[in-house]
MDAnalysis code that builds the backbone (N, CA, C; Angstrom):
import MDAnalysis as mda
import numpy as np

u = mda.Universe.empty(171, n_residues=57, atom_resindex=np.repeat(np.arange(57), 3), trajectory=True)
u.add_TopologyAttr("name", ["N", "CA", "C"] * 57)
u.add_TopologyAttr("resid", np.arange(1, 58))
u.add_TopologyAttr("resname", ["MET", "ILE", "ARG", "GLN", "LEU", "GLY", "ASP", "ALA", "LYS", "LEU", "LEU", "LYS", "ASP", "TYR", "TYR", "HIS", "ASN", "LEU", "ALA", "LYS", "VAL", "GLY", "GLU", "PHE", "PHE", "ARG", "HIS", "ARG", "SER", "SER", "HIS", "PRO", "THR", "THR", "GLU", "GLU", "PHE", "ASP", "LYS", "GLU", "LYS", "VAL", "SER", "LEU", "ILE", "LEU", "ASN", "SER", "LEU", "ILE", "ILE", "LEU", "LEU", "ARG", "ASP", "LEU", "PHE"])
u.atoms.positions = np.array([
    [3.592, -3.012, 13.736],
    [3.907, -4.406, 13.482],
    [3.185, -4.910, 12.235],
    [1.933, -4.513, 12.067],
    [1.176, -4.933, 10.894],
    [1.853, -4.438, 9.627],
    [2.260, -3.186, 9.650],
    [2.929, -2.612, 8.479],
    [4.231, -3.353, 8.180],
    [4.992, -3.684, 9.215],
    [6.261, -4.396, 9.037],
    [6.037, -5.792, 8.468],
    [5.025, -6.495, 8.951],
    [4.719, -7.816, 8.417],
    [4.288, -7.731, 6.962],
    [3.488, -6.734, 6.635],
    [3.061, -6.544, 5.251],
    [4.229, -6.215, 4.339],
    [5.113, -5.326, 4.796],
    [6.283, -4.953, 3.995],
    [7.210, -6.136, 3.761],
    [7.265, -7.030, 4.725],
    [8.112, -8.224, 4.608],
    [7.416, -9.332, 3.823],
    [6.206, -9.048, 3.308],
    [5.421, -10.009, 2.519],
    [5.056, -11.260, 3.321],
    [4.894, -11.086, 4.625],
    [4.522, -12.211, 5.477],
    [3.017, -12.342, 5.650],
    [2.270, -11.346, 5.219],
    [0.813, -11.398, 5.318],
    [0.220, -11.629, 3.943],
    [-0.389, -12.744, 3.750],
    [-1.102, -13.012, 2.503],
    [-2.444, -12.293, 2.548],
    [-3.195, -12.313, 1.474],
    [-4.436, -11.543, 1.375],
    [-5.362, -11.735, 2.562],
    [-5.638, -12.977, 2.907],
    [-6.567, -13.269, 4.000],
    [-6.060, -12.686, 5.314],
    [-4.798, -12.923, 5.627],
    [-4.231, -12.449, 6.882],
    [-4.070, -10.937, 6.885],
    [-3.774, -10.382, 5.733],
    [-3.654, -8.930, 5.634],
    [-4.995, -8.282, 5.969],
    [-6.086, -8.848, 5.484],
    [-7.415, -8.316, 5.793],
    [-7.734, -8.446, 7.282],
    [-7.352, -9.559, 7.881],
    [-7.561, -9.719, 9.320],
    [-6.762, -8.681, 10.103],
    [-5.546, -8.440, 9.681],
    [-4.708, -7.457, 10.352],
    [-5.298, -6.061, 10.213],
    [-5.878, -5.769, 9.075],
    [-6.493, -4.463, 8.857],
    [-7.685, -4.248, 9.776],
    [-8.414, -5.313, 10.093],
    [-9.534, -5.196, 11.034],
    [-9.007, -4.709, 12.386],
    [-7.978, -5.346, 12.869],
    [-7.388, -4.939, 14.143],
    [-6.825, -3.538, 14.102],
    [-6.164, -3.205, 13.009],
    [-5.587, -1.871, 12.859],
    [-6.680, -0.805, 12.847],
    [-7.770, -1.070, 12.132],
    [-8.879, -0.130, 12.054],
    [-9.454, 0.161, 13.431],
    [-9.754, -0.886, 14.188],
    [-10.357, -0.682, 15.497],
    [-9.359, -0.147, 16.520],
    [-8.090, -0.479, 16.368],
    [-7.076, 0.086, 17.262],
    [-7.047, 1.591, 17.094],
    [-7.057, 2.036, 15.854],
    [-7.044, 3.466, 15.575],
    [-8.293, 4.135, 16.137],
    [-9.432, 3.502, 15.941],
    [-10.701, 4.075, 16.412],
    [-10.747, 4.141, 17.936],
    [-10.181, 3.149, 18.601],
    [-10.261, 3.113, 20.062],
    [-9.230, 4.022, 20.726],
    [-8.161, 4.374, 20.022],
    [-7.112, 5.186, 20.638],
    [-7.347, 6.686, 20.478],
    [-8.333, 7.074, 19.701],
    [-8.653, 8.485, 19.510],
    [-10.058, 8.749, 20.059],
    [-10.241, 9.914, 20.655],
    [-11.568, 10.219, 21.218],
    [-12.683, 10.059, 20.181],
    [-13.696, 9.348, 20.573],
    [-14.824, 9.112, 19.688],
    [-16.070, 8.822, 20.525],
    [-17.210, 8.984, 19.937],
    [-18.452, 8.660, 20.631],
    [-18.885, 7.224, 20.324],
    [-18.109, 6.551, 19.466],
    [-18.458, 5.179, 19.086],
    [-18.315, 4.239, 20.276],
    [-19.292, 3.383, 20.442],
    [-19.227, 2.379, 21.497],
    [-18.798, 1.047, 20.903],
    [-17.937, 0.354, 21.614],
    [-17.476, -0.951, 21.172],
    [-18.310, -2.007, 21.878],
    [-19.280, -2.518, 21.135],
    [-20.158, -3.523, 21.705],
    [-19.503, -4.898, 21.637],
    [-20.206, -5.878, 22.131],
    [-19.673, -7.240, 22.204],
    [-19.289, -7.772, 20.818],
    [-20.062, -7.441, 19.791],
    [-19.783, -7.928, 18.440],
    [-18.475, -7.352, 17.893],
    [-18.251, -6.065, 18.083],
    [-17.021, -5.438, 17.588],
    [-15.798, -5.963, 18.328],
    [-15.923, -6.089, 19.618],
    [-14.805, -6.604, 20.403],
    [-14.500, -8.047, 20.016],
    [-15.526, -8.830, 19.795],
    [-15.342, -10.215, 19.374],
    [-14.640, -10.287, 18.019],
    [-15.013, -9.416, 17.101],
    [-14.373, -9.371, 15.782],
    [-12.884, -9.071, 15.910],
    [-12.548, -8.097, 16.733],
    [-11.145, -7.734, 16.938],
    [-10.364, -8.896, 17.539],
    [-10.886, -9.444, 18.622],
    [-10.170, -10.515, 19.314],
    [-10.029, -11.773, 18.457],
    [-11.081, -12.143, 17.749],
    [-10.988, -13.321, 16.883],
    [-9.984, -13.117, 15.758],
    [-9.939, -11.924, 15.196],
    [-8.952, -11.633, 14.154],
    [-7.540, -11.780, 14.695],
    [-7.301, -11.245, 15.877],
    [-5.969, -11.346, 16.472],
    [-5.612, -12.779, 16.835],
    [-6.574, -13.526, 17.336],
    [-6.318, -14.934, 17.677],
    [-5.921, -15.726, 16.438],
    [-6.634, -15.524, 15.346],
    [-6.307, -16.239, 14.103],
    [-4.923, -15.848, 13.606],
    [-4.616, -14.559, 13.622],
    [-3.290, -14.110, 13.177],
    [-2.192, -14.727, 14.030],
    [-2.345, -14.648, 15.336],
    [-1.321, -15.187, 16.223],
    [-1.189, -16.705, 16.076],
    [-2.297, -17.389, 15.974],
    [-2.276, -18.846, 15.846],
    [-1.588, -19.289, 14.569],
    [-1.907, -18.638, 13.458],
    [-1.419, -19.088, 12.153],
    [-0.067, -18.526, 11.769],
    [0.263, -17.343, 12.243],
    [1.507, -16.706, 11.804],
    [2.672, -16.894, 12.744],
    [2.375, -17.141, 14.011],
    [3.487, -17.206, 14.952],
    [3.496, -18.531, 15.616],
])
């Protein structure tokens, strides 16, 4: 979805960066890793998604 929004030029610089935060952590969480997602990382992901959803949709 992020790629489709970017291709459609619907994500401006600020929103594109927020979307990349979510994409980065989605990728990290879906593949086996020893990285732990602490409260700060989870908060960053959720806040980025909240802002995107609030402003874009």
